[in-house]
C-alpha positions as CSV (number, residue, x, y, z in Angstrom):
1,M,150.1,68.4,89.6
2,I,147.9,69.8,86.8
3,T,148.4,68.2,83.4
4,L,147.1,69.5,80.2
5,R,147.5,67.5,77.0
6,G,146.3,68.9,73.7
7,L,143.6,70.9,75.5
8,T,141.3,72.5,73.0
9,K,138.0,74.4,73.2
10,R,136.0,75.6,70.2
11,Y,132.8,77.7,70.2
12,G,131.5,77.3,66.7
13,T,134.3,78.7,64.5
14,T,136.1,80.4,67.4
15,V,139.0,78.5,68.9
16,A,139.2,79.7,72.5
17,V,142.0,77.3,73.6
18,D,144.2,75.7,71.0
19,G,146.1,72.5,71.8
20,L,147.6,73.5,75.2
21,T,150.1,71.0,76.5
22,L,151.9,71.7,79.8
23,D,152.5,70.6,83.4
24,V,151.8,72.8,86.4
25,A,154.1,71.2,89.0
26,E,153.7,71.0,92.7
27,G,155.9,73.0,95.1
28,R,155.9,76.2,93.1
29,V,153.7,79.1,92.1
30,T,152.9,79.0,88.4
31,G,151.8,82.4,87.0
32,F,149.2,82.2,84.2
33,L,149.4,85.2,81.9
34,G,147.8,86.4,78.7
35,P,145.9,89.3,77.1
36,N,142.1,89.6,77.5
37,G,140.5,86.9,75.4
38,A,143.6,84.7,75.4
39,G,141.8,81.7,76.9
40,K,143.0,81.8,80.5
41,S,139.5,81.6,82.1
42,T,138.3,79.0,79.7
43,T,141.4,76.9,80.4
44,M,140.8,77.2,84.2
45,R,137.1,76.2,83.7
46,M,138.2,73.1,81.8
47,I,140.6,72.2,84.5
48,L,137.8,72.4,87.0
49,G,135.3,70.5,84.9
50,L,133.0,73.5,84.3
51,D,133.6,73.4,80.6
52,H,134.1,70.3,78.5
53,P,137.1,70.3,76.1
54,T,136.4,69.9,72.4
55,S,139.5,67.6,72.4
56,G,142.5,66.9,74.7
57,E,142.4,66.5,78.4
58,A,142.9,68.3,81.7
59,L,144.0,66.2,84.7
60,I,144.4,66.8,88.4
61,G,147.1,64.3,89.3
62,S,146.2,61.6,86.9
63,R,142.4,62.1,86.9
64,P,139.8,64.5,85.4
65,Y,138.2,66.8,88.0
66,A,134.8,65.2,87.4
67,S,136.1,61.8,88.6
68,L,137.4,63.1,92.0
69,R,135.3,61.7,94.9
70,H,135.8,64.8,97.1
71,P,137.0,67.5,94.7
72,V,137.0,70.3,97.3
73,R,139.5,68.3,99.3
74,V,141.8,68.0,96.3
75,V,141.4,71.3,94.4
76,G,140.6,74.7,95.8
77,A,139.4,77.2,93.3
78,L,138.5,80.9,93.0
79,L,137.0,81.9,89.7
80,D,134.3,84.4,90.5
81,A,134.3,85.7,94.1
82,R,130.8,87.3,93.7
83,A,129.1,84.0,92.7
84,L,127.2,83.5,96.0
85,H,123.9,84.4,97.5
86,P,124.0,88.0,98.8
87,A,121.5,87.2,101.7
88,R,123.8,84.6,103.2
89,S,126.5,85.4,105.7
90,A,130.1,84.6,105.0
91,R,130.0,81.8,107.7
92,S,126.7,80.3,106.4
93,H,128.1,80.3,102.9
94,L,131.2,78.4,103.9
95,L,129.2,76.1,106.2
96,A,127.0,75.0,103.3
97,Q,130.2,74.1,101.3
98,A,131.7,72.3,104.3
99,H,128.5,70.3,104.9
100,S,128.1,69.1,101.3
101,N,131.8,68.0,101.2
102,G,132.0,66.3,104.6
103,I,134.2,69.0,106.1
104,P,133.9,69.7,109.9
105,A,132.4,73.1,110.9
106,R,135.5,74.0,112.8
107,R,137.4,74.3,109.5
108,V,135.0,77.1,108.5
109,D,136.1,79.2,111.5
110,E,139.8,78.4,110.8
111,V,139.7,79.7,107.2
112,L,137.6,82.7,108.1
113,D,140.3,83.6,110.6
114,E,143.1,82.8,108.1
115,V,141.6,85.3,105.6
116,G,140.8,88.0,108.2
117,L,137.0,87.8,108.0
118,T,136.2,86.6,111.5
119,T,134.8,89.9,112.7
120,V,132.3,90.0,109.7
121,A,131.6,86.3,109.6
122,R,127.9,86.7,110.3
123,R,127.3,89.7,108.1
124,R,125.4,89.3,104.9
125,T,127.7,89.1,101.9
126,G,125.5,91.5,99.9
127,G,127.1,94.4,101.8
128,F,130.7,93.2,101.2
129,S,133.3,95.2,99.3
130,L,135.1,93.5,96.3
131,G,138.1,92.9,98.5
132,M,136.0,91.2,101.2
133,Y,134.4,89.0,98.4
134,Q,137.9,88.1,97.3
135,R,138.9,87.1,100.8
136,L,135.8,85.0,101.2
137,G,136.5,83.3,97.8
138,I,140.0,82.5,99.0
139,A,138.6,81.1,102.2
140,G,136.3,78.8,100.1
141,A,139.3,77.7,98.1
142,L,141.2,76.8,101.3
143,L,138.3,75.1,103.0
144,G,139.2,71.5,102.0
145,D,142.9,72.0,102.7
146,P,143.5,71.0,99.1
147,E,146.7,70.0,97.4
148,V,146.0,72.1,94.3
149,L,144.9,75.8,94.2
150,V,143.5,77.4,91.0
151,L,143.1,81.2,91.6
152,D,141.8,83.5,88.9
153,E,142.7,87.2,89.7
154,P,142.7,86.7,93.5
155,V,144.2,90.2,94.2
156,N,141.5,92.0,92.2
157,G,140.0,94.7,94.5
158,L,142.4,94.2,97.3
159,D,144.4,97.0,98.9
160,P,148.2,96.9,99.0
161,D,148.2,95.1,102.4
162,G,145.7,92.5,100.9
163,V,147.8,92.0,97.8
164,R,150.9,91.3,100.0
165,W,148.8,88.9,102.1
166,V,147.8,86.9,99.0
167,R,151.5,86.8,97.9
168,K,152.5,85.4,101.2
169,L,149.6,82.9,101.3
170,V,150.3,81.4,97.9
171,R,154.0,81.3,98.5
172,A,153.4,79.4,101.8
173,Q,151.1,76.9,100.0
174,A,153.8,76.3,97.4
175,D,156.4,75.9,100.1
176,R,154.3,73.1,101.6
177,G,154.6,71.3,98.3
178,R,151.3,72.2,96.9
179,T,150.4,73.1,93.3
180,V,149.4,76.7,92.8
181,L,148.1,78.1,89.4
182,L,147.6,81.8,89.7
183,S,146.4,84.3,87.1
184,S,146.7,88.1,87.4
185,H,147.1,91.2,85.3
186,L,149.4,92.8,87.9
187,M,152.8,92.2,86.4
188,S,154.8,93.7,89.2
189,E,153.0,91.5,91.7
190,M,153.4,88.4,89.5
191,Q,157.1,89.1,89.2
192,L,157.4,89.0,93.0
193,T,155.2,85.9,93.4
194,A,155.6,83.4,90.7
195,D,158.4,80.8,90.2
196,Q,157.2,79.6,86.8
197,L,155.3,81.5,84.1
198,V,152.9,80.2,81.5
199,V,151.9,82.8,78.9
200,I,149.2,82.2,76.3
201,G,147.9,84.3,73.4
202,R,144.8,83.6,71.2
203,G,144.5,80.2,73.0
204,R,148.1,79.1,72.1
205,L,151.0,78.5,74.4
206,L,153.6,81.3,74.0
207,A,155.9,80.5,76.9
208,D,156.3,78.0,79.7
209,S,159.5,79.0,81.5
210,P,161.0,79.8,84.9
211,M,160.6,83.4,85.8
212,A,164.4,84.2,85.5
213,S,164.7,82.5,82.1
214,L,161.7,84.3,80.7
215,L,163.0,87.7,81.8
216,A,166.4,87.0,80.4
217,E,165.1,85.8,77.1
218,N,162.5,88.5,76.5
219,S,164.0,91.7,78.0
220,R,167.4,93.5,77.5
221,P,170.0,94.0,80.2
222,S,169.9,97.4,81.7
223,V,172.4,99.4,83.8
224,R,172.3,102.6,85.7
225,V,175.7,104.4,86.1
226,R,176.4,107.7,88.0
227,V,179.3,109.7,86.6
228,P,180.1,112.9,88.7
229,H,182.3,114.8,86.1
230,P,180.4,116.2,83.1
231,E,183.2,115.7,80.6
232,D,183.6,112.0,81.7
233,R,179.9,111.6,81.4
234,R,179.9,112.8,77.8
235,T,182.9,110.6,77.0
236,L,181.3,107.5,78.4
237,L,178.0,108.2,76.7
238,T,179.7,108.6,73.4
239,H,181.6,105.3,73.7
240,L,178.4,103.5,74.7
241,G,176.8,104.6,71.5
242,G,174.2,106.8,73.2
243,E,172.5,110.0,72.5
244,R,174.7,113.2,72.0
245,E,174.8,116.0,74.5
246,A,175.3,119.5,73.2
247,G,178.9,119.9,72.0
248,T,179.5,116.2,71.4
249,A,180.8,115.2,68.0
250,P,178.0,113.8,65.9
251,G,180.0,110.9,64.5
252,F,181.2,108.3,66.9
253,T,181.8,104.5,67.1
254,A,181.3,102.3,70.1
255,L,184.6,101.2,71.7
256,D,186.5,98.2,70.3
257,G,184.2,98.2,67.2
258,A,181.3,96.8,69.3
259,E,177.8,97.4,68.2
260,P,176.3,100.5,69.9
261,A,174.0,100.0,72.8
262,T,170.3,100.1,71.9
263,S,169.9,103.0,74.3
264,A,172.2,105.1,76.4
265,R,170.8,108.3,77.8
266,I,171.3,110.9,80.5
267,V,168.8,110.9,83.3
268,D,168.7,112.9,86.5
269,G,171.7,115.1,85.6
270,A,174.7,112.9,86.5
271,E,173.3,109.5,85.7
272,I,173.2,107.4,82.5
273,V,170.8,104.6,81.9
274,V,172.2,102.0,79.4
275,E,170.0,99.3,77.8
276,G,171.7,96.4,76.0
277,R,174.8,96.3,78.1
278,T,175.6,94.5,81.4
279,A,177.1,96.2,84.5
280,E,180.3,94.3,83.8
281,E,180.6,95.7,80.3
282,V,179.9,99.3,81.4
283,G,182.4,99.0,84.3
284,D,185.1,97.6,82.1
285,L,184.6,100.4,79.6
286,A,184.8,103.1,82.3
287,H,188.0,101.5,83.6
288,R,189.6,101.5,80.2
289,L,188.7,105.1,79.7
290,G,189.9,106.1,83.2
291,I,186.5,107.4,84.2
292,R,185.6,107.7,87.9
293,L,182.1,106.3,88.8
294,H,180.1,106.9,91.9
295,E,177.5,104.2,91.2
296,L,177.1,101.2,88.9
297,R,174.2,98.9,89.2
298,S,172.1,96.5,87.2
299,L,168.4,97.3,86.9
300,T,165.9,94.5,87.5
301,A,164.4,93.2,84.3
302,S,160.8,94.0,84.0
303,L,158.2,91.3,83.6
304,E,155.9,93.8,81.9
305,E,158.5,94.4,79.3
306,A,159.0,90.7,78.7
307,Y,155.3,90.0,78.6
308,M,154.6,92.8,76.1
309,E,157.4,91.4,73.9
310,L,155.9,88.0,74.0
311,T,152.2,89.0,73.5
312,E,152.5,91.9,71.1
313,R,151.0,89.9,68.2
314,S,148.4,88.2,70.4
315,V,146.4,91.1,71.7
316,E,142.9,90.8,70.5
317,Y,141.6,94.2,71.5
318,A,144.5,96.5,70.7
319,A,144.0,100.2,70.8
320,P,146.0,102.6,68.5
321,P,149.0,104.2,70.2
322,V,148.4,107.4,72.2
323,R,150.1,110.4,70.6
324,A,151.4,113.1,73.0
325,G,149.6,116.4,72.5
326,H,146.8,114.8,70.5
327,S,143.8,117.0,70.6
328,R,140.6,115.7,72.1
329,T,137.8,115.0,69.6
330,T,134.1,115.1,70.2
331,A,132.4,111.8,70.0
332,T,129.6,111.4,67.4
333,P,126.9,108.8,67.2
334,D,127.7,105.6,65.3
335,G,127.2,105.9,61.6
336,V,127.3,109.8,61.7
């Protein structure tokens, strides 16, 4: 387990991490999310003893990282995959790590095989692609067969097959009862991988919740319904409180006096997408109206939507919204 208690880091007047208190439990993948500048990397560096907290503490089990006798055997970490000597081969890089931590050389060959780098094990890393660097960094994290994994953007630079491989790897580690803390900006992948989500913004904790709970609390239910008959489609759309089609009366009220759905709109001709209603509600409404349906299904809530809802006030480098059809302007030198 990783335990953070009031973890704080200041750089002069800048507060990078502000009183984080949370537990990263064993036996599950904990996703670590936040906008650029939110303090994720600083938090990971403090967990690994690379930065000293201004106040508070970060513990592995019940001990600070710096007090661990053989830290590589307890914690495997990937922070910067390119932080190695380019003239060394992948195997010699891992052998040096193994030797300094009392790990037998056979373990090096095992992890190289596990990450798919056996055929390039003796090649100099200076010629590696970013994806190969990432695989080598993960091999280093696995070298000591640790109980805790801390991985910062491990899928960066990997192709789709590599991304899926990392997903399976971290899930397998969690299934073995190990603690996995994983950061990534790929929301779709995080939604497939993580059990628990920790979201921070401007150094502060915004959410610490199971995936399903966070999605339910920060995104609206959404339903897709296919109605074959045009007149039925217009009737259902009207009673859902949605947009009007041509010829639909402009003034309508949702059925049974209920509040209108946030959004109900025609898509792909015969289909309606409804936001703010469950499949059960839409199905019951269609039944009461005597409307025949060809399809009714709930749409999976989006982690991206929930994440944006949580962090909209915590984005440090927010660009103005892009306006459709906005003309391109010619850049001029600063101060002109």
